[in-house]
C-alpha positions as a printed Julia matrix, in Angstrom:
271×3 Matrix{Float64}:
 -14.35   21.64  -38.78
 -13.98   25.03  -40.38
 -10.91   27.38  -40.09
 -12.29   29.85  -37.4
 -13.37   26.26  -35.18
  -9.71   25.02  -35.02
  -8.49   28.02  -34.31
 -11.18   28.66  -31.23
 -10.61   25.62  -30.12
  -6.51   26.13  -29.79
  -7.12   29.26  -27.99
  -8.97   27.46  -25.7
  -6.54   24.44  -25.34
  -3.5    26.95  -24.99
  -3.68   27.83  -21.32
  -3.36   24.09  -20.13
  -1.19   23.14  -22.79
   1.35   25.77  -21.25
   0.69   24.29  -18.01
   1.83   20.89  -19.14
   5.04   22.64  -20.74
   6.12   24.67  -17.81
   5.29   22.32  -15.37
   6.15   18.99  -16.81
   8.06   18.69  -19.99
  10.47   21.43  -19.49
  11.63   20.28  -15.93
  12.05   16.75  -17.56
  14.25   18.21  -20.04
  16.05   20.0   -17.86
  16.32   16.61  -15.37
  17.25   14.76  -18.71
  20.77   17.07  -19.8
  21.43   17.52  -15.65
  21.53   13.53  -15.4
  23.49   13.14  -18.37
  26.65   15.69  -17.16
  29.27   14.37  -14.56
  32.0    16.99  -13.57
  30.88   19.03  -16.35
  30.99   16.29  -19.41
  29.01   13.92  -20.78
  28.27   10.7   -19.04
  26.09    7.69  -18.49
  28.19    7.53  -15.59
  24.91    9.04  -13.36
  22.48    6.05  -14.49
  25.53    3.46  -13.92
  25.75    4.75  -10.21
  21.49    4.56  -10.44
  21.95    0.87  -11.55
  24.36   -0.13   -9.34
  23.36    1.34   -5.94
  19.82    2.06   -6.4
  18.43   -0.88   -8.51
  16.37   -2.75   -5.69
  14.84    0.5    -4.41
  13.79    1.05   -7.57
  12.0    -2.37   -7.42
  11.3    -1.89   -3.79
   9.11    1.52   -5.25
   7.59   -0.18   -7.96
   6.57   -3.78   -4.7
   4.87   -1.13   -2.43
   3.45    1.17   -5.8
   1.86   -2.37   -6.91
   0.89   -3.88   -3.42
  -1.08   -0.33   -2.35
  -2.46   -0.1    -5.86
  -3.85   -4.07   -5.48
  -5.33   -3.47   -1.84
  -6.8    -0.3    -2.66
  -8.67   -1.24   -5.74
  -9.61   -4.99   -3.99
 -11.1    -2.91   -0.89
 -12.67   -0.16   -3.42
 -14.44   -2.44   -5.66
 -16.53   -4.03   -3.2
 -16.87   -1.29   -0.74
 -18.17    0.69   -3.33
 -20.4    -1.86   -4.78
 -22.17   -1.58   -1.66
 -22.13    1.66   -0.99
 -24.16    2.02   -5.04
 -26.72   -0.87   -4.0
 -27.1     0.39   -0.24
 -26.37    3.96   -0.52
 -24.93    4.81    3.2
 -23.98    8.28    3.33
 -22.49    7.91    7.23
 -19.61    4.95    5.26
 -19.35    7.25    2.45
 -18.82   10.25    4.72
 -16.22    8.2     6.83
 -14.32    6.48    4.0
 -13.68   10.24    2.06
 -12.45   11.64    4.48
  -8.77   11.25    4.22
  -8.72   13.05    0.79
  -9.15   16.57    3.37
  -5.73   15.09    5.59
  -1.8    15.88    4.24
   0.67   13.1     3.49
   2.65   14.78    6.3
  -0.13   14.35    8.58
  -0.91   10.88    7.39
   2.83    9.98    8.06
   2.98   11.09   11.75
  -0.42    9.46   12.35
   0.61    6.01   11.29
   3.99    6.19   13.09
   2.13    7.21   16.69
  -0.84    3.7    15.57
   2.01    1.27   14.08
   4.81    1.85   16.24
   6.33   -0.75   18.04
   4.19    0.86   21.55
   1.9     2.79   19.6
  -1.55    3.16   19.73
  -2.28    0.05   17.99
  -0.22   -2.45   20.59
  -1.31   -1.0    23.66
  -4.71   -1.49   22.45
  -4.16   -5.23   21.59
  -2.44   -5.68   24.92
  -5.19   -4.79   26.75
  -7.15   -7.76   25.39
  -4.05  -10.23   25.48
  -3.36   -9.85   21.54
   0.41   -8.4    22.27
   2.59   -8.31   24.56
   3.66   -4.89   24.79
   7.02   -5.98   26.61
   8.2    -7.34   22.86
   5.28   -5.79   20.35
   4.78   -6.61   16.71
   6.03   -3.61   15.02
   4.22   -2.5    11.61
   6.07    0.26   10.87
   9.09    1.38    9.88
   8.85   -0.94    7.22
   7.11   -1.7     3.92
   4.25   -2.93    5.41
   3.94    0.45    7.2
   4.39    2.28    4.43
   2.02    0.3     2.56
  -0.83    0.38    4.93
  -0.44    4.28    5.1
  -0.19    4.55    1.24
  -3.47    2.51    1.23
  -5.48    4.72    4.01
  -4.96    7.66    2.38
  -5.52    6.51   -1.56
  -8.37    4.66   -0.26
 -10.57    7.88   -0.15
  -9.4     8.92   -3.76
 -11.09    5.39   -5.02
 -14.18    5.6    -3.35
 -14.58    8.84   -5.06
 -13.59    7.83   -8.62
 -14.98    4.27   -8.62
 -18.35    5.24   -6.61
 -18.86    7.49   -9.51
 -18.44    5.15  -12.02
 -20.64    2.77  -10.42
 -23.08    5.12  -10.15
 -23.3     6.38  -13.71
 -24.7     2.81  -14.26
 -28.22    2.64  -15.29
 -30.14    1.18  -12.24
 -32.1    -0.68  -15.1
 -28.99   -3.15  -15.41
 -28.99   -3.8   -11.61
 -32.9    -4.51  -11.65
 -32.93   -6.98  -14.52
 -29.89   -8.74  -12.4
 -31.97   -8.37   -8.97
 -35.03   -9.99  -10.92
 -32.82  -12.97  -12.08
 -32.34  -13.79   -8.53
 -28.9   -12.28   -8.48
 -27.04  -11.46   -5.27
 -25.08   -8.49   -4.42
 -21.84   -9.67   -4.95
 -23.14  -11.01   -8.67
 -24.71   -7.81   -9.04
 -21.18   -6.14   -8.48
 -19.23   -9.07  -10.36
 -20.86   -9.08  -12.94
 -22.63   -5.82  -13.49
 -20.82   -2.82  -11.94
 -17.31   -4.01  -12.27
 -17.24   -4.74  -16.01
 -19.47   -1.57  -16.86
 -16.55    0.41  -14.78
 -13.3    -0.73  -16.78
 -12.32    2.39  -18.07
 -12.78    4.61  -14.84
 -10.62    2.06  -12.62
  -8.22    2.03  -14.96
  -8.13    5.78  -14.79
  -8.49    5.73  -11.04
  -5.36    3.1   -11.02
  -2.99    5.12  -13.06
  -3.76    7.86  -10.45
  -2.82    6.44   -7.77
  -0.18    4.37   -8.91
   1.52    7.39  -10.2
   0.72    9.29   -6.5
   2.52    6.4    -4.9
   5.07    6.32   -6.89
   5.99    9.79   -6.0
   5.16    9.45   -2.0
   8.07   11.18   -0.11
   6.76   12.14    3.35
   5.28    8.73    4.17
   7.82    6.88    3.28
  10.68    9.19    4.91
   8.17    9.11    8.32
   7.51    5.52    8.26
  10.56    4.11    6.43
  13.31    1.94    8.53
  15.34    4.6     7.1
  18.28    1.42    5.89
  18.06    0.17    2.29
  15.94   -0.79    0.63
  14.16    2.82    0.61
  11.52    4.6    -2.11
  13.09    6.64   -4.68
  11.86    9.71   -3.83
  14.12    9.31   -0.37
  16.89    8.46   -2.53
  16.99   11.32   -4.35
  16.04   13.73   -0.96
  19.56   11.79    0.62
  21.44   12.35   -2.72
  20.65   16.21   -2.85
  20.71   17.48    0.58
  23.41   14.98    1.83
  25.85   13.88   -1.07
  25.05   17.48   -2.97
  25.4    15.28   -6.18
  22.27   16.77   -8.13
  23.44   14.46  -11.56
  22.99   11.15   -9.79
  19.55   12.52   -8.16
  18.44   13.62  -11.4
  19.27   10.36  -13.13
  16.54    8.92  -10.19
  14.25   11.87  -11.03
  14.35   10.74  -14.85
  13.83    6.9   -13.85
  10.84    8.22  -11.84
   9.62    9.78  -14.53
  10.26    7.04  -17.65
   7.94    4.43  -15.17
   5.45    7.35  -14.71
   4.92    8.48  -18.25
   4.48    4.68  -18.9
   1.62    4.84  -16.94
   0.39    8.0   -18.32
   1.11    6.12  -21.59
  -1.49    3.85  -20.48
  -4.42    6.57  -19.0
  -4.55    8.06  -22.39
  -5.08    5.08  -24.63
  -7.82    4.43  -22.16
  -9.51    7.92  -22.49
  -9.23    7.67  -26.18
 -10.62    4.45  -26.56
 -13.25    5.51  -24.21
């Protein structure tokens, strides 16, 4: 590559690199610096406090993110396979609607829908499936948070996975049909293996988004331990003015997200 071409590539890459540096790298360094200060002295006490008070919250956050991601991918893989094979535009449009709904609206809607005497239990009580005087509660716990995150992220999964499925040449599917493959076998043996890289990218995007969830856990969560990490950061800053521990929690979240980002970059480079 000639020197002029290298310089031109560098100039083109500078704006996005500057954005990454300004919005991610510098805030991370600042957060890491503040997390190592306690009473204006260098110390690991903030991380000790995170380990003592919030280790189960970190595991709780990872649990919800993994369960939600597994559910989203499980639904998206077969739903998008159906849409790829049979092309149902109305169904595709309905599943993409959550893309345009803010997280805070999702949290409020799910709070109304899944509350003990919310819309879902009210409807089920009309057909005798639920006793409205002693209704089950899906909201205000990890299941309510997971359901909300699944519904919100399913739209992104459909967008990414369906795009990957549509990039698979039709001749592969025709060959499978000629050998008598059912729709399920076409999805399992043709579409899914040929879209693994795109599924990995979608998984990385959704998992990091779930780790950083704030509005939905704040509105759907029980308000008692365990909590998702972003809720802990919020309470630590706004109610205890403890920026050191809040930044330590932020660094832990950064490291979790960076692990997923490294997997994403490895997948992209192999592709």
